N, C-alpha and C positions, 0 to 999 in steps of 0.2 A: 564820309565820302559818298559820292553819287551811287556807288554800287550797293550801298547799304539801304537805299531807299525802299520804302514799303511797296511802291509801285514797280511792277516789272515791265520795263520798256521792251518794245519790239526792236531788236538790234540787228536784223538782217534785212537786206533788200535784194531784189533780183534785178540786175541791170544788164540787159542784153544777154541773158542766159548765164551771167556770172553772179554768183552769190557773194555779196559783200557783207562781211561780219564787222559790225561797228562796236563790238564789246571792247575792243581797243579803239580809241578815237582815231578818226581818219582826217586827212588834210586835203582840201580842195584848193587848187591853184587857180587864180583869176587871170584870164587873158581877155583884155578889152580890145575889140576890133573897131575902136572908135577913135576919132581925133580929139575928143574933148572930155574923156573920163577924168574924175577929180584928181587922180594921182597920175602924173605924167609918166612915171616909170612903168605903168601897166599898159600903156597904149601900144598896141602892136597891130596896126591896121593892114600891113602888107602880109601876104600869105607866108613869105619866107621868114619874116620876123616872128610871126605867130608859131611857125614850125620850130624855130630855134628856141622860143620860150617854152613850148610844149616839151621839147627834149630836156631842157634844163630842169623844168619842174618835175617831170617823171623821174629823172636821175636823182633829184633831191628828195624823192619819196612821196610825191603826191599820189593819192589814190584816184582822185577825180580832177578833171580840168573843166573849168566853168567858162564857157565862151559867151561873150555878150557883144552885141552890135548896136545896142541902143543905150546911150548914156542915161543913167537914172540919177545922176547927181542933182541936187536941188536946182531948179530953174533951167535944167538942160533943154536944149532945142528938141522939139518934136520932129521926128523924121518919118518918112512914108514906110509902109510895109515893104515895098519893093527895095528901097534903099537898105533897110535892115537886112533883108534876105540876101541882097547882092554883096553886102559886107561879110555876112556870116557863112553862107553855104560853101564858097570855095575853100574856106579854112577848115570847115568840118570835113569836107571830102579829102583835103590834103592830109590832115592828121589821121583820119581813118586809114588812108592808103599807106602812110609811113609808120604809124604806131597803132597797129591793129588791136593791141591789148588795152589801149587807153580807154578809160571810162569817161565819156563826154557828157557834161551837163550843159544845157542851153538856157541862158539867162534871157528870157523873153516873156512878155505878157500877151503876146499875140498868138492865137492858136494856129494860124496858117503858117507862121514862121516856125513854130515849134514842130508842127507835123512835117514840114519839109526837111527840117534838120534831123528828125528821127529817121525819116526815110533815107537820108543821106548817110546814116550810120551812127548818129548820136544815141544816147541812152536814157537821159534824165531831163525833165522839164523843170526849170527853176523860175517860178513866176512871182515877181515882186508884188503883184496885185492880188494874189490869192484868188484869181478868177473874176475879180470885180471889174476889170477893164476889157474883158472879152467874154460875152455871154456863152460862147460854146467851148471855152477852154476846158472845163470839167468834162464835158462830153467827149472832147478830143482825147484827153488823158485816159479816160475809161476805155475808149475804143482802141487806142494804141497799146494799152496795158503797160505803161512805163511808170517808173517812180516819179513822184511829183513833190517838189519842194514848195510848201505853202507858206508864204511870207505874209506878215502883217504890215499893211500900209493903209493910210487914208489919203484919198484924193489921187493925184498923179504926181510925177516928178516936178511938174510945173507949179502945182498948187500945194504940195504937202507941207511946206514950211508954215503956212498959215493955219494948218489944221492940227497942230500939235497941242491939242487940248483934250484932257481926260478927267473923268470923275475919279477913277482909280486905274492907273495905267496897267498894272499887272492883271487885275480882274477884267478890265476891258479887253485886253489882248487874249487872255485865256478864254473868255466867252466867244470871241471871234473865232479862235481855233476850234473850239468845241462845235460851233455851229457849222463852220465850213467843212470840218472833217466828217461830221455826220452826213453831210450831203455827198461828199466824195465816197464815203463807205457805202452809202445806199446805191451809188452808181456803179459799184464794183471795183473801185480803185483800191489796190491791195497795199501798195508801198507809198506811204506819205511821211515826209520829213517836215517838221515845223521850224520856222525861222522867225524869231521875234521882230526882225526888221529894225535893228539898231540904226538910228539916224534917219529913218523914214517916218516923217510926221512925228518926230520925237525930239525933245530937247535933251541936253546932256543929262539933266536930272532924271528925266524919264528913262534914259538908257541905263543909268547906274541903278535906278530902282529895279528895273527889269532884271539886270544882272544879279543884283543881290537876292532876288526872289526866284531865280530861274528854275531851281529844283522843283518849284511848285508845278511847272509844266509836266512833270513826270506823271501826274494823275491822268494825263491823256495817253500814256503808255506808247509814245511815239518818239523816235530819234529827234534830236534837236541840233540844228545847224546854227552856228554863231558866226556872224560876219561883222567884225569890228575893225578890220585891218586898215590902219592909217586913216581912220575916220576922224572927223572933227571932235567926237566925244573923247578921243585920245589926245590929240594935240591942242584941243581947247583947254585941257588940264595941264599938259606938260610944256606947252609953248611951241612956237615955230609953226611949221606947215606940215602937210602930209609927208613931205620928203624927210622930215625929222622924226617921224612917229613910229619907227620900227621898234625901238626899245619899249615904249609905252604899249605898243600893240602886243608884244610878246608877254608883257606883264599881264595885260588884260585877258589874253588868250589863256594864260595859265590859270587865272581866276575862273574863267569860263569852264575849264576842264574840271575844277573842283566843284562847280555848280551843275555838272552833268552834261556838258556839251559833248556831242558825238561826232560832229564834223566841225572843223575850223576852216572857214573860207578866207583865204589869205592871198596877199600879193607876194609874200616872201615865204616860200615853201620850206626851205632848209631850216629856218629858225623855228617855224611852227612844228615841224617834225621833231626837232630837238626838244621843244617844250613838252610834246607828248611823251617822248621817251623818258625824260626826267620825271615827269608827273607819274608815269606808270611805275617807276622805281620807288616812288614815295608812298604808293598806296598801301594801306595796311589791310 
């Protein structure tokens, strides 16, 4: 089991003055404030829809809510900073006002959007580009002193499918994390979570190889977020579409827990919380 690993991971983060202990894995619910995210069931572009989804996810046991206003599905349309902010900030403000204890993660690669959301009451920056698409993102995270989710991706959502080529996918991703984390640490960022970026510039085979070797990331001693919910790496194996991929997602999330995942980022919170509870009961 992951708890027996030689490497001792950092399993606490400070999010808005709240200490989050991830020694028991936590669940992050996805709320997409976009009209075109890959899974239609996650699209909640209106403030009232997003509030209702936030309430359901919190009641179902989510520790974090991840709000995104820029679709990062392969080939998604690029939108302006202003449009992203206009979609995002009213929802952040509404959730903060109604659910003051909610821990909000902001899914953006743009430092200006991230900073505006933090100032509006959000707590965590979740950057699919690992700081590669905004030269001042790391500087912004360090100045704001907020937890940062460092994901692996190559290129952009518009180009990443063509860049799914590696000499050794696990070692390439590990080297990326080591180099990026060293830079963050030197800048004074205290709370970093790594995300292997399943589906981002990676084939199914790459994704399953990363999953099989995921405990190797423990040498970085950082918490690991896994986001495989309803992705093509699931329904490409099981058949159907994203709408049919809940059972496969739960199976893969359970495998991720055995490989050391500390956060499951999901569309379906209740099922993921149940997977964590059952996995916890089986640990020896």
